[in-house]
C-alpha angles and dihedrals in degrees: 000000000000120000114249118242113243089241092058091049090049092048090050093048094046091048091051092048093050090046090053092048091050091051090051095045098097091056091045092050093047088061093056127089116249089255092051090048092051090048090051092049092048091051092048096048098084090058095047104040128049117247112255118228121202115252112232116234113235096202143322121311114296094019118115 
C-alpha cells in the first residue's frame, strides 16, 4: 500500500470537517437571532451566487 501524501490527508480531513459543519448548519442557524442569520446569509451570498455584471447598451432601442 502506498503511503498517502500529507496534502492528500489534509484535503480528506478538511473535506470531512466541512461536510460535518454543513450537516450541522441548520441547528447552528436555529440558535442565531434573525439579525445574525441575515448577516450570515449576506456574507455567504458572494460565494453562492455569481456576481452580475451590467450589460452595456449598444445603442438606443431598435438600433442594432
